[in-house]
N, C-alpha and C positions, 0 to 999 in steps of 0.2 A: 794519774795517781789513785791508789785505792783510798776509799773514804775511811779505811781503818789504819792506813799507814800513819805512823807517828804515835799510835796508841800502844801502850805497854800491856801486852797480854790481853786481859779482859776488861780494861778500864774503858771509860767513856759510856756511850749510850747502850752498849751491848753488855750482857744479854737483856732481852726484853723484860720489862718490869714484872709482867705477869708470870714469868717463869714457865709458861705453858709450852708444850711441844705439839705443834700442829700435826694432825694425823694425815697419813697418805690416803686421801679420800677417793672414792669412786674408782678404785683400781681393781676391785675384786673380780669384775667381769672380764678383765683383760688377760689375754694370753700372749700378747706381743711384747717381748722384752724391750723393744725400742720405745713403745708407748709408755710402758711403766717407767723406763729410765728417764724419759723426757719429763714426765710429770713429777717424779720424786726429786729430780734435779732442781726443778723450779721451786718446789716447796722447801727444799733444804737450803737453797741459796737465800730465799727470803727469810727463813727462820734464823739462819746463821749470820745474815747481813754480810755476805761475801760477794766478791765480784763474779765468780764463776763456780759452777758445781756440775759434776757429771758422774755417770755410772758406767763402769766398764764390766762387761759380762764375761765370765769364764766359760765360754761356749766351745772352745777347742782346747784339748789337753795342753797345758803349759802356756796358754796364750790368753790375754785379755783383749776384748774388743770394746771400744767406747760405743755405746748404743744410744745414749741420750745426753744432751748437754743443756745448760742454761747459762747464758752470758758469753758463749763462745764467739769468737770473731772470725775464725778461719776454718775452712773445710778440713785442714790437717788434723785439728783436734777432734772434730766430729767423726772422723774416720780412723782414729788412731788405733794402731795395733801394738800391744805391749807384751813382749815375751817375758817369761818367768825370769826374775832376777834383774830385769832392766828397769832403770829409773825407780821412782818411789813405788808405783803400783806393782811392779815386778817383784820388789822386795816384800811388799805386803802379801803377795801371792805365795811367796816362798815361806814366810814366817808365820802367816795367819795372825799377825798382830798389827795394831794401828801404828802409824808412823807419820811424823810431820817434819818438815824442814823449813828453815827461815828463808832461804834463798835457793830455789831449785837449781839455778845455773852454777852455783859455786859450792854447794854443800858436798863435802867429800864422803858422806855416808851412803850416797847413791851414785849410780853411773849416769852418764849424760848423753847417751845415744839419742835420746828424744828431745834434747834441749832446743833443737831447731824449731820444733813445733810448740813445745810447752813454754820455754823461756823467751825465745826470740819472736816466734809467730804470735803467741798469745800475751806475752809480757808477764807471765805468771812468775812470781817470786816465792811467796809463802804458799805452801801446799800441804794438805793433810789427806791421808787415805786410810780408810778403815775397811776391814774385811766384812763381807756379807756371807755368813756361813749358816748352815743348818746341819746338825748332827755330824759336825766335823767336815762336812763337804763345803768346798769353796765355790760359791756361786758368782762372786764378783768383788769389785772394790768400789767403794763410794768415796768421791773426792769433793773437797772444797778448796778454793784457792783465792789468793789476793794478787792483784796486779801490782807488782813491786814486792820487795822483801818485807816480811812481817811475820809475827808469831800468831798463829791462829788460836793458840791458847788451849788449855786442857778442857775448859768448859765446852768449847765448840766441838772438840774431839768426842767428849762424852755424849753430846747431843747427836753427833753423827752416828755414834755407836747405837744410840737408841733408835734412830731411823733404820740403821742396818738390821737390828734385831727384828723390827716390825716388818721390814721389807723381805726378809728371808723366806717366810712362809708364803708370801705372795709371789715372789719371784720363782720359787722352786717349780711350780707347775708349768710356768711359761718356759723355763729352761728345759724341762723334761720334754715338752712338746717340740721345742726346737731341736733337741737331740734326736728325737724319733724321726723328724723330717729329714734332718741331716744324714742320719744313718741310712734311711730309705734311699736318699739321693745317691749316697756313696755306693750302696749295693747295686742300684740300677746302673751307675757308671761302670762298676766292675763287670756287670753282665754285658754291657755294650762293649767293653774292652775285650773281653774273652771272645765275643762273637766276631768282632773286627779282626782279631788275631787269627781266628780259625778260618775265616772266609777271605777277607781282603788280603791278609798277610800271605796265605797260601797261594792265592791267585797271583799276587805280585811275584812270588818266588817262581811260580810256573812260567810266567811271562819272561822273567829274566833267564831262566834255564832254556826256554825255547829260543830266545834271542841268541844266546851263546851257541846253541847247536846250529842255528841257521847261519851264524857268522862263520863258523868253521866250514860249512859247506860252500858258502859264497865267497870266501876269502880269495881263492885262486881264480875263479871263473869270472867274477863280476865285482871289481873294486868298489863301484858305486853302491851296489846292493850291500856289500860288507859294511860300508860306512853307515848306511841306513840302519842296519841291524845293531851296529855299535851304539847308535843314537837311541834305539829302542831299549837296549840294555842299560844305558846311562839313565834314561828316564824311569825305568822300572826300579833301579837302585835308589834314585832320588825319592820316588814315591814311597818306597819301603822305609827310607829314613824318616820321611815326614810322618808315616804311620807310627813308627816307633816313638816319635816325640808325642804324638797324640795319645798313644796308649799310656805313656808315662804320665801325661797330664791327667788322665782319667783314674790313675791309681790313687788309693787313699793317701791323704797328705801326711799322716803320721802313723807310727807303728801301732798306737792305740786304736786308731781308726781301722788299720789293717786287721788288727786282732778282732774287733767287733764285726767287721765285714766278713772275715773268714768264718767266724762262729755262726753268723746268720746264714751264710751259704751252706755250711755243713748241716745246720738244722733243717733248712729247706730241703736239701737232698735226702736227709734222714726221713722226713715226713713223706716225701714223694715215694721213697722206696718202701716204707713200712706202713704208711697210713696212720702212724701214731703222731698226734699233734705235739709240737714242741714250741715252747714260748721262752722268750728271753726277758729276764728282769735285770736291767742294767741300772744299778743304784746310782750311777752317774758319778761325776766328780773324779773319774780316773785320771791320774796324772799321765804325763807322757811316759809310756813304758819303754824300757830298753828293748831293742829288737829280740835279744835272746829270751827275755821274760815273756814278751808277747807271743813268740813262737812256741814256748813251752806251754803256756796256758791254752793256746789254741789246740795244741796236741792233746792236752788233758781232756778238753771237751770232745775231741774226735774219738779218743779212746773210750770215754764214757758212753757216747752214743753208740759206738760199735758194740760194746758189751750189752747195752740195753736191747739192741736189735737182736743179738744172738741168744741172750740168756734170760732177760728180765720178764718177758711176757707182760709188758706194761701197756697201759692204755693212754698214758700221758707222760710228758717229760717237761721239766722246768730247768732252765739254765740261768744261774744268777752270777753276776759279777759285781764286786764292790771293793772299795779301798778302805783299809784300816789305817791306823796312824803310821805304821811303818811297813805295810805289806799290801799286796793285792791278792784277792781271793776269788776263785771261781768254784762254783758248786753245781753239780748236775744231779738232779733228784728225779727218781721215777716212782711210780706206784705199783711196781711189779711184785714178784714173789720174794724179793730180798736176796742178799748174798748168801752163799753157802756158810754153814756154821764154822767150817774149818778154813775159811778164807785167810790166806796170809800172802805176803808179798813174794814168797817163793812160788806161789801159784800164778799162772798166766791164764786168765779166763778166756782170752781171745784165741781164736784159731786163725792160722794164717801167719803173716810176717811177725817175727818176734818183736820188731820195732813198735808194734801196736799194743804190746802187752803192758800190764800193770807194773811188772818188775822194771822194764826199760823206762817207763814213765817215771816211776819213783826214783830211779837212779838219776834221771835227767834233772828232776826237780832238786834232788839233794846236791847236785853239782852247783846249783844256783843258790844254795843255802835254804831251800824250801822244803816242803814235806807234802806227802800225799796221804789222805785218809779215806778209807772205804768202810762204811758202816750201815747197819740196818736202821731204818727210820722207825720211830715209835709206832706209827700207824701202818707199817709194812713198807715194802719197797726198799730201795737202796739210794744212798747218797755218796757220790765221789766228790771229795773236796781237795783242791790243789791250792796251796798257799805259797807265795814267793815273796821274800822281803824285797823292799825297794831300797835303792841307795839312800843313805842317811840324809835327812834334810840338812840344809845349812843351819848353823846355830841361829836360834831365834833372835831377831834384832830388837834392840831396845829403841824406844822412841828417841828420835834426834831432838836435841834441845837447842 
């Protein structure tokens, strides 16, 4: 039983008489989200006098991962993955607002896919979650919980929000480092996948084709040889199937990851061809992009880089991606000679396939409800900016009482 069970709201020995809020100390030098999460969970649990506290990081678009806990009893909670919209934390991720429930297992304001871990495995009843945000970007969700039903109370939620506001500036650099590492890993996996497809995949195809040709020649003269060639063909087919599974596993896990990986690959190829350095500024916090949006934005970057290569006479390029309240934006900025004064969308700056032109790109974005802008920078050069609205957020959720 929770030591707070039976207390009404904030009655009893809590909050502490001093009214002070302990600071998250000795964290400034840390860039490991798991270390930060573990330390802040411990401090928050002691400050709020609760049974369990934990921090889930928004390190994959649309998914929270628990990275640090205090008071957890099971490995299930320590490794919990929380998709957007699922359970209490998934609702906080969607709404960007604090939420609390009296009894996790029975409250009808949340879904219960994770009840086996949270309610049954950990025995958590009362649970509160607050968003950790900076400049509108969702970094994670901070939780406190009671073993057994109970109201965590508004004062505890406010204290959690204070911790979350202090934590956001500390957590952001760690999350950004994690994103850089993750994107580098995904890019390397993509490179390996392409290499495997182009080498091993072609080799297995050749083996299978040779086996089929030998089978045709041996079928009439030597039944035993024909059977051996059939076995070679079957094994080559099996190996090709296993290779396809491996290539699929190496692919980026989300469309947002695929978008960022494709952009990085295009930038690397651009720099290799032209010698012009290109850098990516990912403001982070991108939600899970619909496939058609991810594809259109990747095409926008490709078009912009093509135009820089052909016309800009630039010495550097910066690609930026960020999310607004209701849209995702990509901008490609160069320091070249700037666009022609008479530039309009009737003009297609690229030579070659019409599909790579600004007109075609603008039309594609318009079909998604978005828009394309090309303009001269104040200090010279050109910026191409593509903006696509995202599906409307679910209505913001009120705190459960």
